[in-house]
C-alpha positions, 0 to 999 in steps of 0.5 A, a space after each residue: 862478133 868480138 875477136 870470133 875470127 881469132 877464136 880457132 886454134 892456129 892448128 885449125 888455121 893451118 888445117 884449113 889454109 896450109 894442107 896442101 902447100 906446108 905439111 906438118 913437121 914430121 912429113 916435110 922436115 921429120 928432124 924438127 921433131 926434136 929440134 927447131 933453127 933459130 930465126 937469124 936477126 935479119 929474118 924477114 918480117 911480115 909483109 901486110 902491104 896492100 892487105 885491103 881494110 876487108 880481106 873478104 866477106 862471108 855470107 855478109 860477115 866481114 873477115 877485116 884486116 884486123 883479123 887477118 893481121 893476127 893470123 897472119 903475123 903468127 902463121 908467118 913466125 911458124 911457116 919462116 921458120 919451116 922455110 929456113 930449116 928447109 933451106 926455102 924461100 918464103 913466098 909471102 904472097 902465096 902465104 897471104 893468099 893461104 891465110 885468107 883463104 883459112 879465114 874464110 873456112 874458118 868463118 864458114 865452119 863458125 856460122 854452120 855451126 851456129 846453123 846447126 845449134 852446136 852450143 857451149 856453155 857456161 859450164 864448158 867454157 868454166 872447164 875449158 878456161 880451167 884446162 887452158 890455163 893448166 896446160 900453159 903451168 899457171 892459175 886461170 887468174 894468171 892466164 886470164 891476167 897474161 891475156 889482158 896484157 895482150 888485149 883481150 879481157 875476159 870477156 873475150 878470151 871466153 868468146 873465143 873458148 866458146 866459138 872454138 869449142 862449138 867448132 870442134 864439136 861441129 868437126 867431131 860431129 861432122 868429120 869423127 876422129 881419127 887415130 893413126 894406127 901403129 903402122 901408120 906410126 912406125 911408117 912415120 917413124 921410119 921417115 923420121 929415121 931416114 931424115 937424120 941419117 941422110 943429116 948425119 951422112 953430110 954433118 958428122 954433128 948431126 944429132 941421133 935420132 930420137 927413140 920410137 917411144 921418145 916421139 910416138 905420142 908427138 908423132 900421133 898428134 901429127 898424124 892426127 892433125 894431118 888426116 884431120 886437116 885434111 877432112 876439113 878442108 874438104 868439108 869446108 869445100 863442100 860449104 863454100 859451094 852454097 856460100 856468097 863469099 867475096 875476097 879481096 886480096 
């Protein structure tokens, strides 16, 4: 099952691991919609001491230290930036535990998609690969070259996309889609305005809040992710009830 634990987008991993403890930028720090803080030279580094070679076993499938490390290092960078911008200290012990839980939930979704015979075809993969390359403003060939330089050949990339598509289709089938209402969006924007106003009250040089029109699309994406995150985590919790899971963290 080459590389499959890395296949799910970080947004999905986050939804499965951090819904309760780490909300999206729009919820915890709306000012992050338009700007983010740069990490200082002395910023902490990921602490992987004590992570076992087998982090967990899910219905006989192993989640290895290598699987965990790759996800944890990326999540660490994102969560550390959020913690820094909010003036909080990152609890790596908690983050390691949440990352392991997210990987277990992700493995459950992968297995459930296979059980329900949800499959992505070669044609689906060709289209997905083209879309990913386009979103990165490069050709498919350039994208694959970049991935290869990061240790993933074309077969591994296609396998990742295959699993991601299948899990996304499982979620769409079992949970459905969520579209924020105008009322929800305006309520979220009000929070953004209040955050910027509070920042301006203590910092005369603070930036002015972006207009509703400027960030409406991003707010919509963030609200959609929040709603889907909660739903996916609830669905994964149901799968856990009949799963055989051993965690070693």
